[in-house]
SEDRENRO-601543 format. One record per residue (C-alpha): chain; x, y, z. Coordinates in steps of 0.5 Angstrom, whole numbers, plus 500, padded with zeros to 3 digits. Layout:
BEGIN
(A (X Y Z)) ...
% end
This chain:
BEGIN
(A (552 200 817)) (A (556 202 822)) (A (553 205 828)) (A (555 213 829)) (A (560 215 834)) (A (558 221 838)) (A (562 227 837)) (A (567 228 842)) (A (567 234 847)) (A (573 238 843)) (A (570 237 837)) (A (564 240 839)) (A (567 246 841)) (A (570 247 834)) (A (564 247 832)) (A (560 252 836)) (A (565 257 836)) (A (565 256 827)) (A (558 257 828)) (A (558 263 833)) (A (564 266 828)) (A (570 266 833)) (A (574 260 830)) (A (581 260 830)) (A (580 259 823)) (A (582 251 824)) (A (578 247 819)) (A (573 242 822)) (A (574 236 818)) (A (568 232 818)) (A (568 224 823)) (A (566 219 819)) (A (559 217 821)) (A (558 223 826)) (A (552 224 829)) (A (549 231 829)) (A (552 235 836)) (A (547 236 841)) (A (551 241 845)) (A (544 246 847)) (A (549 252 846)) (A (551 250 840)) (A (544 250 837)) (A (542 256 841)) (A (548 260 837)) (A (546 256 830)) (A (539 258 832)) (A (541 266 833)) (A (546 266 827)) (A (540 264 822)) (A (535 268 826)) (A (540 273 824)) (A (541 273 817)) (A (539 278 813)) (A (541 279 805)) (A (546 285 804)) (A (548 289 798)) (A (553 293 801)) (A (560 290 802)) (A (567 293 804)) (A (571 292 798)) (A (577 288 802)) (A (578 280 799)) (A (577 275 803)) (A (582 269 804)) (A (583 264 799)) (A (584 259 804)) (A (577 261 808)) (A (574 262 802)) (A (577 255 799)) (A (574 252 806)) (A (567 255 805)) (A (566 253 797)) (A (568 246 801)) (A (562 246 806)) (A (558 249 801)) (A (559 242 796)) (A (557 238 803)) (A (549 240 801)) (A (545 235 799)) (A (543 232 792)) (A (538 227 789)) (A (542 220 789)) (A (548 224 791)) (A (550 226 785)) (A (552 233 785)) (A (549 235 779)) (A (550 242 781)) (A (556 247 780)) (A (558 254 782)) (A (562 259 778)) (A (567 264 782)) (A (566 271 777)) (A (573 274 778)) (A (575 277 772)) (A (573 284 771)) (A (571 284 764)) (A (566 278 766)) (A (563 282 772)) (A (561 287 768)) (A (558 283 763)) (A (554 279 769)) (A (553 286 772)) (A (549 288 765)) (A (545 281 766)) (A (543 282 773)) (A (540 289 772)) (A (546 292 774)) (A (545 291 781)) (A (550 294 784)) (A (553 288 789)) (A (555 284 783)) (A (560 289 782)) (A (562 291 789)) (A (563 284 793)) (A (568 280 793)) (A (566 274 792)) (A (561 272 786)) (A (557 265 785)) (A (553 263 780)) (A (550 256 782)) (A (550 252 776)) (A (544 247 775)) (A (546 241 771)) (A (539 237 768)) (A (543 231 766)) (A (550 232 770)) (A (548 226 774)) (A (551 222 767)) (A (557 225 768)) (A (558 225 776)) (A (556 217 776)) (A (562 214 775)) (A (566 218 779)) (A (561 218 786)) (A (560 210 784)) (A (567 210 786)) (A (568 213 792)) (A (562 209 795)) (A (566 202 791)) (A (572 205 795)) (A (568 206 802)) (A (564 199 802)) (A (558 202 802)) (A (557 199 794)) (A (559 192 791)) (A (559 193 784)) (A (552 189 782)) (A (549 194 787)) (A (553 200 783)) (A (551 197 777)) (A (543 197 779)) (A (543 204 782)) (A (545 206 776)) (A (539 204 772)) (A (535 206 777)) (A (537 213 777)) (A (537 212 769)) (A (529 210 770)) (A (528 216 774)) (A (531 221 771)) (A (528 219 764)) (A (522 220 768)) (A (524 227 769)) (A (525 228 763)) (A (519 225 759)) (A (515 230 764)) (A (519 236 762)) (A (521 237 769)) (A (529 235 769)) (A (531 243 770)) (A (526 244 776)) (A (530 237 779)) (A (536 241 779)) (A (535 247 780)) (A (532 244 787)) (A (539 241 788)) (A (543 248 787)) (A (539 252 791)) (A (538 248 797)) (A (547 249 796)) (A (545 256 795)) (A (542 254 801)) (A (548 252 805)) (A (553 258 802)) (A (549 262 806)) (A (549 259 812)) (A (556 258 812)) (A (558 265 810)) (A (555 268 816)) (A (558 262 820)) (A (565 267 818)) (A (561 273 819)) (A (560 274 812)) (A (554 277 809)) (A (550 275 802)) (A (546 277 797)) (A (542 272 793)) (A (539 274 787)) (A (534 271 781)) (A (533 277 778)) (A (538 276 771)) (A (536 276 764)) (A (538 268 765)) (A (541 268 757)) (A (545 273 758)) (A (548 271 764)) (A (550 264 761)) (A (553 267 755)) (A (557 271 760)) (A (560 266 764)) (A (560 261 757)) (A (554 257 760)) (A (551 257 753)) (A (556 254 749)) (A (555 248 755)) (A (555 241 751)) (A (549 240 757)) (A (543 245 757)) (A (544 248 764)) (A (541 253 768)) (A (543 258 773)) (A (539 258 779)) (A (541 264 782)) (A (547 269 784)) (A (550 270 791)) (A (554 276 792)) (A (559 274 799)) (A (563 278 802)) (A (564 283 809)) (A (559 287 810)) (A (558 294 811)) (A (552 296 817)) (A (547 292 819)) (A (539 292 815)) (A (534 292 820)) (A (530 286 821)) (A (524 286 816)) (A (520 281 820)) (A (516 274 819)) (A (509 273 818)) (A (507 268 824)) (A (508 261 823)) (A (500 259 823)) (A (500 264 817)) (A (505 260 813)) (A (505 253 816)) (A (499 248 815)) (A (498 241 817)) (A (496 236 812)) (A (493 240 807)) (A (494 246 804)) (A (489 251 804)) (A (486 253 798)) 
% end
């Protein structure tokens, strides 16, 4: 494997500005084999962004620029997944009739109708079967795999997925990958000055029917809905429990 190259100062500056929500709109492109930035100002801004994030239920009605939405979604899809099989998907819910059906399935939460961008994060328990060949071709083109290793990798993943299925845990594992993607989305939105509202309170079967996922050839699940837009107001910090109350060493207390 190639040694990782350090970010240039200009790249680090762009990344810092992007997280602070002050970027000039220029996309920051990932650098091959680039090491994580170690810039102290970037770390402080990123930490502040995480601490200041709140769930919002009121959004300005203004549409988000499409080029920014596409760049935002591209960042969301950089989230990690098991074996990099990317067994999760995102559905943008835009049609008013579909929104209305999702609104009903989501217990009529107002942000479902009012947010300019509404996303459903989909978990695909057997999604790797659809994505493997495309993912493998990228690894092969990049010189990361050869044909023999690709064949071995397929066998290993198939065996692992069979174990999941036999244990009845395929859905559980896929939901994890979809939820990780949603977490990336919340931070990517925050970096742009957008607000989000993650929602898990919905009738999943009704929601799947609303977005056509009930007719999928594969048995998929909806991990969560995410409303995205420019915020109205700033919710107060509700606080968090002390670290010692929620982080343990070596053993979970009974």
